[in-house]
N, C-alpha and C positions, 0 to 999 in steps of 0.2 A: 349071095343075098341080093334082093332087089332093093335099090336105093331110090326108086321113084316115089315122089310125094303123092299122097292121096289128095282127093279134092278137099277134104277137111283140113289137111295141113296147108294147102294153098290158101284156103279161106282164112285160116289163122294168120298166115304170113301177111296177107293183105290187111287184116284188121289191126295187126300190130303196128302198122305204119301211122295210124292215127289220122293224119290229114296229109294228102299228097295229090299231085296231079297225075294224069294218066301215064305220062312218060316215066315219071319217078316210080310209079307202081310197077310198070312193065319191067324196068331194070332192077328194081329192088327184089321183086318176086321171081324174076327170071322167066318171063312168059312172053308169048307172042301177042300182038295186038288183038287178034281174033279171040284168043283165050281170055285176055283181060276183059274184052267186051262182054263175053259170056258171063264171067264171074261178077263183073260190076252190075250187069243187068239183074242177076239173081240177088245180089246183096242189096241193091237199091229197092227192088220190088218187095223184098221181105223186111225192109226198114232197118237193116243193119248198117247201111251207109247212106249218107245224104249227099246229093250233088249240089255244090255251091257255085253260083256264078260270081266269080271274083272280078269280073270285068270282061270286056270283049277282046279277045276270044277266050280269056282265061277261065278255066273251070277247075275246081278242086273237089276232092271227095273226102268227106269227114265221117269218121266212125260215130255212130249214135250210141246212146246208153244201152240200147238193146244189143248193138254190136259188141260193146264191151262185155256185156253179160254173156253173150255167146262165146266170146274169146276166152273168158274165165272157165266156162264149161268145157270147151274144147281142150284147154290146157290141163284141166283136171283129168279128163278122160285119157289124154295122151300120157300123162304121168302114170296113171294106173296101168295102162297097157305096156308102157316101158318097164315098169316094175315087174309085171307079169311075164314079159318076155325073158327076163333074167332067170326065171325059174325053169326055162326050157333048155 
């Protein structure tokens, strides 16, 4: 069986962090710098994460209300799919 995460699972893992710096996200989600850049760009452009300037050069990323709503939706879908897989 393939244990690779889908993009949706990666996004959910990132959103679960709440607020974190780029390095913490990379290590927590277990992704490369270039992958994190791509996902952060997507999440920021869609309003799911805000980029916060915490000082020079400190930047953190914080999940928005819209991001929390997306996370709840993803978790619901993943629960349903997990339940459905048990039927196979």
